[in-house]
HTML snippet that shows the backbone in 3Dmol.js (N, CA, C, O; Angstrom):
<script src="https://3Dmol.org/build/3Dmol-min.js"></script>
<div id="view" style="width:600px;height:400px;position:relative"></div>
<script>
const pdb = `
ATOM      1  N   MET A   1      -0.428 -21.309  -7.189  1.00  0.00           N
ATOM      2  CA  MET A   1      -0.390 -20.465  -6.704  1.00  0.00           C
ATOM      3  C   MET A   1      -0.069 -18.762  -7.414  1.00  0.00           C
ATOM      4  O   MET A   1       0.706 -18.565  -8.350  1.00  0.00           O
ATOM      5  N   SER A   2      -0.576 -18.077  -6.962  1.00  0.00           N
ATOM      6  CA  SER A   2       0.071 -17.013  -7.408  1.00  0.00           C
ATOM      7  C   SER A   2       1.380 -16.625  -7.116  1.00  0.00           C
ATOM      8  O   SER A   2       2.289 -17.091  -6.429  1.00  0.00           O
ATOM      9  N   THR A   3       1.165 -15.237  -8.119  1.00  0.00           N
ATOM     10  CA  THR A   3       3.222 -15.039  -7.851  1.00  0.00           C
ATOM     11  C   THR A   3       2.983 -14.133  -7.330  1.00  0.00           C
ATOM     12  O   THR A   3       4.006 -13.520  -7.636  1.00  0.00           O
ATOM     13  N   ASP A   4       2.145 -13.087  -6.415  1.00  0.00           N
ATOM     14  CA  ASP A   4       2.031 -12.201  -5.223  1.00  0.00           C
ATOM     15  C   ASP A   4       2.783 -14.079  -3.696  1.00  0.00           C
ATOM     16  O   ASP A   4       3.772 -14.306  -2.999  1.00  0.00           O
ATOM     17  N   HIS A   5       1.480 -14.775  -4.035  1.00  0.00           N
ATOM     18  CA  HIS A   5       1.922 -15.592  -3.202  1.00  0.00           C
ATOM     19  C   HIS A   5       3.520 -16.558  -2.626  1.00  0.00           C
ATOM     20  O   HIS A   5       4.110 -16.903  -1.602  1.00  0.00           O
ATOM     21  N   LYS A   6       3.623 -16.649  -4.464  1.00  0.00           N
ATOM     22  CA  LYS A   6       5.322 -17.183  -4.633  1.00  0.00           C
ATOM     23  C   LYS A   6       6.276 -16.208  -3.936  1.00  0.00           C
ATOM     24  O   LYS A   6       7.240 -16.516  -3.234  1.00  0.00           O
ATOM     25  N   GLY A   7       5.669 -14.481  -4.375  1.00  0.00           N
ATOM     26  CA  GLY A   7       6.731 -13.644  -3.857  1.00  0.00           C
ATOM     27  C   GLY A   7       7.036 -13.407  -2.899  1.00  0.00           C
ATOM     28  O   GLY A   7       8.120 -12.868  -2.678  1.00  0.00           O
ATOM     29  N   THR A   8       6.137 -13.744  -1.924  1.00  0.00           N
ATOM     30  CA  THR A   8       5.688 -13.563  -0.474  1.00  0.00           C
ATOM     31  C   THR A   8       6.550 -14.751   0.516  1.00  0.00           C
ATOM     32  O   THR A   8       7.023 -14.593   1.641  1.00  0.00           O
ATOM     33  N   LYS A   9       6.550 -16.046  -0.414  1.00  0.00           N
ATOM     34  CA  LYS A   9       7.286 -16.726   0.867  1.00  0.00           C
ATOM     35  C   LYS A   9       8.904 -16.428  -0.024  1.00  0.00           C
ATOM     36  O   LYS A   9       9.890 -16.110   0.640  1.00  0.00           O
ATOM     37  N   ILE A  10       8.972 -16.543  -1.194  1.00  0.00           N
ATOM     38  CA  ILE A  10      10.772 -16.193  -2.039  1.00  0.00           C
ATOM     39  C   ILE A  10      11.452 -15.443  -0.272  1.00  0.00           C
ATOM     40  O   ILE A  10      12.159 -15.962   0.592  1.00  0.00           O
ATOM     41  N   LEU A  11      10.855 -14.149  -0.362  1.00  0.00           N
ATOM     42  CA  LEU A  11      10.641 -12.992   0.767  1.00  0.00           C
ATOM     43  C   LEU A  11      10.746 -13.576   2.287  1.00  0.00           C
ATOM     44  O   LEU A  11      11.381 -13.031   3.189  1.00  0.00           O
ATOM     45  N   ALA A  12      10.233 -14.415   2.365  1.00  0.00           N
ATOM     46  CA  ALA A  12      10.189 -14.811   3.605  1.00  0.00           C
ATOM     47  C   ALA A  12      11.316 -15.945   3.792  1.00  0.00           C
ATOM     48  O   ALA A  12      11.904 -16.070   4.867  1.00  0.00           O
ATOM     49  N   ARG A  13      11.462 -16.399   3.174  1.00  0.00           N
ATOM     50  CA  ARG A  13      12.768 -17.328   2.840  1.00  0.00           C
ATOM     51  C   ARG A  13      14.237 -16.933   3.288  1.00  0.00           C
ATOM     52  O   ARG A  13      15.135 -17.227   4.077  1.00  0.00           O
ATOM     53  N   THR A  14      13.846 -15.973   2.140  1.00  0.00           N
ATOM     54  CA  THR A  14      15.661 -14.654   1.933  1.00  0.00           C
ATOM     55  C   THR A  14      15.905 -14.668   2.749  1.00  0.00           C
ATOM     56  O   THR A  14      16.821 -15.284   3.293  1.00  0.00           O
ATOM     57  N   PHE A  15      14.623 -13.484   3.424  1.00  0.00           N
ATOM     58  CA  PHE A  15      15.093 -12.936   5.411  1.00  0.00           C
ATOM     59  C   PHE A  15      15.257 -14.201   6.283  1.00  0.00           C
ATOM     60  O   PHE A  15      16.209 -14.239   7.062  1.00  0.00           O
ATOM     61  N   PHE A  16      14.600 -14.992   6.226  1.00  0.00           N
ATOM     62  CA  PHE A  16      14.684 -16.521   7.418  1.00  0.00           C
ATOM     63  C   PHE A  16      16.704 -16.984   6.715  1.00  0.00           C
ATOM     64  O   PHE A  16      17.713 -17.356   7.315  1.00  0.00           O
ATOM     65  N   ASN A  17      16.499 -16.773   5.686  1.00  0.00           N
ATOM     66  CA  ASN A  17      17.887 -17.351   5.371  1.00  0.00           C
ATOM     67  C   ASN A  17      19.370 -16.878   5.495  1.00  0.00           C
ATOM     68  O   ASN A  17      20.436 -17.485   5.589  1.00  0.00           O
ATOM     69  N   GLN A  18      19.015 -15.530   5.459  1.00  0.00           N
ATOM     70  CA  GLN A  18      19.600 -14.322   6.391  1.00  0.00           C
ATOM     71  C   GLN A  18      20.116 -13.988   7.749  1.00  0.00           C
ATOM     72  O   GLN A  18      21.152 -13.818   8.392  1.00  0.00           O
ATOM     73  N   LEU A  19      18.452 -13.989   7.849  1.00  0.00           N
ATOM     74  CA  LEU A  19      19.033 -14.668   9.458  1.00  0.00           C
ATOM     75  C   LEU A  19      20.117 -15.745  10.304  1.00  0.00           C
ATOM     76  O   LEU A  19      20.709 -15.546  11.366  1.00  0.00           O
ATOM     77  N   ARG A  20      20.126 -16.569   9.689  1.00  0.00           N
ATOM     78  CA  ARG A  20      20.608 -17.696   9.959  1.00  0.00           C
ATOM     79  C   ARG A  20      21.719 -17.894   9.921  1.00  0.00           C
ATOM     80  O   ARG A  20      22.484 -18.554  10.625  1.00  0.00           O
ATOM     81  N   ALA A  21      21.925 -16.798   8.332  1.00  0.00           N
ATOM     82  CA  ALA A  21      23.714 -17.204   8.068  1.00  0.00           C
ATOM     83  C   ALA A  21      24.328 -15.747   9.250  1.00  0.00           C
ATOM     84  O   ALA A  21      25.499 -15.680   9.622  1.00  0.00           O
ATOM     85  N   GLY A  22      23.272 -14.752   9.648  1.00  0.00           N
ATOM     86  CA  GLY A  22      23.870 -14.276  10.522  1.00  0.00           C
ATOM     87  C   GLY A  22      23.847 -14.354  12.357  1.00  0.00           C
ATOM     88  O   GLY A  22      23.681 -13.551  13.275  1.00  0.00           O
ATOM     89  N   GLY A  23      24.042 -15.399  12.251  1.00  0.00           N
ATOM     90  CA  GLY A  23      23.786 -16.546  13.447  1.00  0.00           C
ATOM     91  C   GLY A  23      23.000 -16.069  14.154  1.00  0.00           C
ATOM     92  O   GLY A  23      23.325 -15.900  15.329  1.00  0.00           O
ATOM     93  N   TYR A  24      21.539 -15.632  13.656  1.00  0.00           N
ATOM     94  CA  TYR A  24      20.196 -15.968  14.855  1.00  0.00           C
ATOM     95  C   TYR A  24      19.684 -17.625  15.216  1.00  0.00           C
ATOM     96  O   TYR A  24      19.544 -18.635  14.527  1.00  0.00           O
ATOM     97  N   THR A  25      19.574 -17.436  16.059  1.00  0.00           N
ATOM     98  CA  THR A  25      18.531 -18.551  16.266  1.00  0.00           C
ATOM     99  C   THR A  25      17.482 -19.073  16.060  1.00  0.00           C
ATOM    100  O   THR A  25      16.555 -18.582  15.416  1.00  0.00           O
ATOM    101  N   PRO A  26      17.509 -20.135  16.589  1.00  0.00           N
ATOM    102  CA  PRO A  26      15.239 -20.300  15.772  1.00  0.00           C
ATOM    103  C   PRO A  26      14.838 -18.834  16.813  1.00  0.00           C
ATOM    104  O   PRO A  26      14.415 -17.848  16.210  1.00  0.00           O
ATOM    105  N   ASN A  27      14.922 -18.789  17.667  1.00  0.00           N
ATOM    106  CA  ASN A  27      13.664 -18.542  18.962  1.00  0.00           C
ATOM    107  C   ASN A  27      14.186 -17.236  18.783  1.00  0.00           C
ATOM    108  O   ASN A  27      13.538 -16.285  19.222  1.00  0.00           O
ATOM    109  N   GLN A  28      15.326 -17.043  18.168  1.00  0.00           N
ATOM    110  CA  GLN A  28      15.371 -14.859  18.320  1.00  0.00           C
ATOM    111  C   GLN A  28      14.505 -15.011  16.896  1.00  0.00           C
ATOM    112  O   GLN A  28      13.626 -14.190  16.634  1.00  0.00           O
ATOM    113  N   ILE A  29      14.813 -16.107  16.005  1.00  0.00           N
ATOM    114  CA  ILE A  29      13.282 -15.036  14.109  1.00  0.00           C
ATOM    115  C   ILE A  29      11.986 -15.353  14.790  1.00  0.00           C
ATOM    116  O   ILE A  29      10.931 -14.919  14.329  1.00  0.00           O
ATOM    117  N   ILE A  30      12.028 -16.187  16.009  1.00  0.00           N
ATOM    118  CA  ILE A  30      10.881 -16.089  16.143  1.00  0.00           C
ATOM    119  C   ILE A  30       9.938 -14.821  17.029  1.00  0.00           C
ATOM    120  O   ILE A  30       8.860 -14.227  17.029  1.00  0.00           O
ATOM    121  N   GLY A  31      11.690 -14.982  17.986  1.00  0.00           N
ATOM    122  CA  GLY A  31      11.137 -13.071  18.239  1.00  0.00           C
ATOM    123  C   GLY A  31      10.731 -11.822  17.381  1.00  0.00           C
ATOM    124  O   GLY A  31       9.967 -10.903  17.675  1.00  0.00           O
ATOM    125  N   ILE A  32      11.667 -12.109  15.905  1.00  0.00           N
ATOM    126  CA  ILE A  32      11.050 -11.086  15.607  1.00  0.00           C
ATOM    127  C   ILE A  32      10.046 -10.800  14.798  1.00  0.00           C
ATOM    128  O   ILE A  32       9.567  -9.758  14.351  1.00  0.00           O
ATOM    129  N   ALA A  33       9.677 -12.648  14.629  1.00  0.00           N
ATOM    130  CA  ALA A  33       8.831 -12.395  13.326  1.00  0.00           C
ATOM    131  C   ALA A  33       7.404 -12.008  14.187  1.00  0.00           C
ATOM    132  O   ALA A  33       6.256 -11.811  13.787  1.00  0.00           O
ATOM    133  N   THR A  34       7.743 -11.997  14.955  1.00  0.00           N
ATOM    134  CA  THR A  34       6.993 -11.779  16.520  1.00  0.00           C
ATOM    135  C   THR A  34       6.620  -9.829  16.641  1.00  0.00           C
ATOM    136  O   THR A  34       5.650  -9.279  17.162  1.00  0.00           O
ATOM    137  N   GLU A  35       7.390  -9.434  16.189  1.00  0.00           N
ATOM    138  CA  GLU A  35       7.884  -7.906  16.787  1.00  0.00           C
ATOM    139  C   GLU A  35       7.010  -7.531  15.313  1.00  0.00           C
ATOM    140  O   GLU A  35       6.179  -6.623  15.307  1.00  0.00           O
ATOM    141  N   LEU A  36       7.307  -8.326  14.123  1.00  0.00           N
ATOM    142  CA  LEU A  36       7.196  -8.092  13.167  1.00  0.00           C
ATOM    143  C   LEU A  36       5.363  -8.075  12.743  1.00  0.00           C
ATOM    144  O   LEU A  36       4.908  -7.206  11.999  1.00  0.00           O
ATOM    145  N   ILE A  37       4.462  -9.207  13.378  1.00  0.00           N
ATOM    146  CA  ILE A  37       3.664  -8.895  13.664  1.00  0.00           C
ATOM    147  C   ILE A  37       2.262  -7.857  14.657  1.00  0.00           C
ATOM    148  O   ILE A  37       1.144  -7.364  14.514  1.00  0.00           O
ATOM    149  N   ASP A  38       3.450  -8.053  15.725  1.00  0.00           N
ATOM    150  CA  ASP A  38       2.914  -6.470  15.998  1.00  0.00           C
ATOM    151  C   ASP A  38       2.822  -5.770  15.593  1.00  0.00           C
ATOM    152  O   ASP A  38       2.032  -4.839  15.754  1.00  0.00           O
ATOM    153  N   LEU A  39       4.015  -6.029  14.525  1.00  0.00           N
ATOM    154  CA  LEU A  39       3.882  -4.403  14.201  1.00  0.00           C
ATOM    155  C   LEU A  39       3.188  -3.584  12.917  1.00  0.00           C
ATOM    156  O   LEU A  39       2.973  -2.398  12.669  1.00  0.00           O
ATOM    157  N   VAL A  40       2.876  -5.285  12.005  1.00  0.00           N
ATOM    158  CA  VAL A  40       1.371  -4.892  11.512  1.00  0.00           C
ATOM    159  C   VAL A  40       0.076  -4.365  12.534  1.00  0.00           C
ATOM    160  O   VAL A  40      -0.817  -3.583  12.208  1.00  0.00           O
ATOM    161  N   ALA A  41       0.172  -4.722  13.240  1.00  0.00           N
ATOM    162  CA  ALA A  41      -1.158  -4.949  13.706  1.00  0.00           C
ATOM    163  C   ALA A  41      -1.128  -4.383  14.620  1.00  0.00           C
ATOM    164  O   ALA A  41      -1.730  -4.828  15.598  1.00  0.00           O
ATOM    165  N   SER A  42      -0.411  -3.147  14.701  1.00  0.00           N
ATOM    166  CA  SER A  42      -0.683  -2.118  15.358  1.00  0.00           C
ATOM    167  C   SER A  42      -1.057  -1.532  14.371  1.00  0.00           C
ATOM    168  O   SER A  42      -2.159  -0.985  14.326  1.00  0.00           O
ATOM    169  N   GLU A  43      -0.258  -1.533  13.442  1.00  0.00           N
ATOM    170  CA  GLU A  43      -0.733  -0.578  11.962  1.00  0.00           C
ATOM    171  C   GLU A  43      -2.289  -0.007  11.555  1.00  0.00           C
ATOM    172  O   GLU A  43      -2.791   1.109  11.418  1.00  0.00           O
ATOM    173  N   ILE A  44      -2.846  -1.661  11.424  1.00  0.00           N
ATOM    174  CA  ILE A  44      -3.873  -2.606  10.824  1.00  0.00           C
ATOM    175  C   ILE A  44      -5.354  -1.405  12.058  1.00  0.00           C
ATOM    176  O   ILE A  44      -6.421  -0.843  11.812  1.00  0.00           O
ATOM    177  N   ARG A  45      -4.385  -1.610  13.418  1.00  0.00           N
ATOM    178  CA  ARG A  45      -5.748  -1.063  14.612  1.00  0.00           C
ATOM    179  C   ARG A  45      -5.158   0.576  13.966  1.00  0.00           C
ATOM    180  O   ARG A  45      -6.108   1.282  13.627  1.00  0.00           O
ATOM    181  N   GLU A  46      -4.302   0.981  13.843  1.00  0.00           N
ATOM    182  CA  GLU A  46      -4.315   2.619  13.439  1.00  0.00           C
ATOM    183  C   GLU A  46      -5.367   2.581  12.796  1.00  0.00           C
ATOM    184  O   GLU A  46      -6.393   2.841  13.425  1.00  0.00           O
ATOM    185  N   SER A  47      -5.529   2.098  10.685  1.00  0.00           N
ATOM    186  CA  SER A  47      -6.319   2.211  10.263  1.00  0.00           C
ATOM    187  C   SER A  47      -7.364   2.560  10.416  1.00  0.00           C
ATOM    188  O   SER A  47      -7.971   3.625  10.311  1.00  0.00           O
ATOM    189  N   ASP A  48      -7.705   0.977  10.847  1.00  0.00           N
ATOM    190  CA  ASP A  48      -9.309   0.974  11.468  1.00  0.00           C
ATOM    191  C   ASP A  48      -9.421   2.800  12.378  1.00  0.00           C
ATOM    192  O   ASP A  48      -9.739   3.862  11.844  1.00  0.00           O
ATOM    193  N   LYS A  49      -9.110   2.605  13.537  1.00  0.00           N
ATOM    194  CA  LYS A  49      -9.754   3.961  14.237  1.00  0.00           C
ATOM    195  C   LYS A  49      -9.766   5.191  13.458  1.00  0.00           C
ATOM    196  O   LYS A  49     -10.537   6.099  13.770  1.00  0.00           O
ATOM    197  N   ALA A  50      -8.809   5.311  12.264  1.00  0.00           N
ATOM    198  CA  ALA A  50      -8.644   6.464  11.441  1.00  0.00           C
ATOM    199  C   ALA A  50     -10.133   6.151  10.624  1.00  0.00           C
ATOM    200  O   ALA A  50     -10.578   7.284  10.445  1.00  0.00           O
ATOM    201  N   LEU A  51     -11.136   5.156  10.031  1.00  0.00           N
ATOM    202  CA  LEU A  51     -11.715   4.613   9.453  1.00  0.00           C
ATOM    203  C   LEU A  51     -13.080   5.419  10.039  1.00  0.00           C
ATOM    204  O   LEU A  51     -13.636   6.302   9.387  1.00  0.00           O
ATOM    205  N   PRO A  52     -13.363   5.138  10.882  1.00  0.00           N
ATOM    206  CA  PRO A  52     -14.965   5.719  11.524  1.00  0.00           C
ATOM    207  C   PRO A  52     -14.720   7.568  11.133  1.00  0.00           C
ATOM    208  O   PRO A  52     -15.406   8.213  10.340  1.00  0.00           O
ATOM    209  N   ALA A  53     -13.569   8.081  11.948  1.00  0.00           N
ATOM    210  CA  ALA A  53     -14.032   9.321  11.460  1.00  0.00           C
ATOM    211  C   ALA A  53     -13.717  10.123   9.845  1.00  0.00           C
ATOM    212  O   ALA A  53     -13.930  11.271   9.457  1.00  0.00           O
ATOM    213  N   LEU A  54     -13.009   8.687   9.052  1.00  0.00           N
ATOM    214  CA  LEU A  54     -13.234   9.132   7.416  1.00  0.00           C
ATOM    215  C   LEU A  54     -14.774   9.303   7.023  1.00  0.00           C
ATOM    216  O   LEU A  54     -15.200  10.027   6.124  1.00  0.00           O
ATOM    217  N   GLU A  55     -15.469   8.550   7.815  1.00  0.00           N
ATOM    218  CA  GLU A  55     -16.936   7.999   7.110  1.00  0.00           C
ATOM    219  C   GLU A  55     -17.108   9.178   7.459  1.00  0.00           C
ATOM    220  O   GLU A  55     -17.342   9.960   6.539  1.00  0.00           O
ATOM    221  N   GLU A  56     -17.061   9.750   8.900  1.00  0.00           N
ATOM    222  CA  GLU A  56     -18.144  10.820   9.890  1.00  0.00           C
ATOM    223  C   GLU A  56     -17.502  11.814   9.224  1.00  0.00           C
ATOM    224  O   GLU A  56     -18.423  12.588   8.962  1.00  0.00           O
ATOM    225  N   ASP A  57     -16.383  12.338   8.732  1.00  0.00           N
ATOM    226  CA  ASP A  57     -16.394  13.235   7.883  1.00  0.00           C
ATOM    227  C   ASP A  57     -16.879  13.293   6.536  1.00  0.00           C
ATOM    228  O   ASP A  57     -17.065  14.389   6.008  1.00  0.00           O
ATOM    229  N   ASP A  58     -17.113  12.162   5.896  1.00  0.00           N
ATOM    230  CA  ASP A  58     -17.659  11.750   4.134  1.00  0.00           C
ATOM    231  C   ASP A  58     -19.614  12.309   4.558  1.00  0.00           C
ATOM    232  O   ASP A  58     -20.196  13.140   3.861  1.00  0.00           O
ATOM    233  N   LEU A  59     -20.188  11.708   5.628  1.00  0.00           N
ATOM    234  CA  LEU A  59     -21.669  11.711   5.683  1.00  0.00           C
ATOM    235  C   LEU A  59     -21.577  13.572   6.241  1.00  0.00           C
ATOM    236  O   LEU A  59     -22.492  14.395   6.275  1.00  0.00           O
ATOM    237  N   SER A  60     -20.891  13.648   6.416  1.00  0.00           N
ATOM    238  CA  SER A  60     -20.995  15.546   7.562  1.00  0.00           C
ATOM    239  C   SER A  60     -20.598  16.692   6.074  1.00  0.00           C
ATOM    240  O   SER A  60     -21.148  17.788   5.963  1.00  0.00           O
ATOM    241  N   SER A  61     -19.511  16.132   4.997  1.00  0.00           N
ATOM    242  CA  SER A  61     -19.337  16.532   3.491  1.00  0.00           C
ATOM    243  C   SER A  61     -21.287  15.799   2.990  1.00  0.00           C
ATOM    244  O   SER A  61     -21.879  16.342   2.057  1.00  0.00           O
ATOM    245  N   GLN A  62     -21.624  15.206   3.381  1.00  0.00           N
ATOM    246  CA  GLN A  62     -22.550  15.247   1.946  1.00  0.00           C
ATOM    247  C   GLN A  62     -23.873  16.255   2.823  1.00  0.00           C
ATOM    248  O   GLN A  62     -24.580  17.174   2.410  1.00  0.00           O
ATOM    249  N   GLU A  63     -23.800  15.724   3.877  1.00  0.00           N
ATOM    250  CA  GLU A  63     -25.348  16.369   5.047  1.00  0.00           C
ATOM    251  C   GLU A  63     -25.670  18.166   4.354  1.00  0.00           C
ATOM    252  O   GLU A  63     -26.748  18.694   4.077  1.00  0.00           O
ATOM    253  N   VAL A  64     -23.785  18.904   4.220  1.00  0.00           N
ATOM    254  CA  VAL A  64     -23.497  19.970   3.563  1.00  0.00           C
ATOM    255  C   VAL A  64     -23.855  19.722   1.741  1.00  0.00           C
ATOM    256  O   VAL A  64     -24.267  20.797   1.306  1.00  0.00           O
ATOM    257  N   SER A  65     -23.844  19.457   1.465  1.00  0.00           N
ATOM    258  CA  SER A  65     -23.868  18.931  -0.100  1.00  0.00           C
ATOM    259  C   SER A  65     -25.185  19.561  -0.560  1.00  0.00           C
ATOM    260  O   SER A  65     -25.365  20.402  -1.441  1.00  0.00           O
ATOM    261  N   VAL A  66     -26.268  18.810   0.434  1.00  0.00           N
ATOM    262  CA  VAL A  66     -27.499  18.252   0.111  1.00  0.00           C
ATOM    263  C   VAL A  66     -29.214  19.292   0.818  1.00  0.00           C
ATOM    264  O   VAL A  66     -30.342  18.863   0.574  1.00  0.00           O
TER     265      VAL A  66
END
`;
const viewer = $3Dmol.createViewer("view");
viewer.addModel(pdb, "pdb");
viewer.setStyle({}, {cartoon: {color: "spectrum"}});
viewer.zoomTo();
viewer.render();
</script>
């Protein structure tokens, strides 16, 4: 197992334990995890939308320099 994967597992376990110690139920923690996944997915979608615009800009600048 890579160090990065171990670190991720440790962080997740710590976060989970802190939520449980704070009184969150398993169902509430699932809700939090779902929201986190939604936030990451939204950011990825926004990043993917920006990528074609950047590629078009690169192509435009190459055409000008030719």
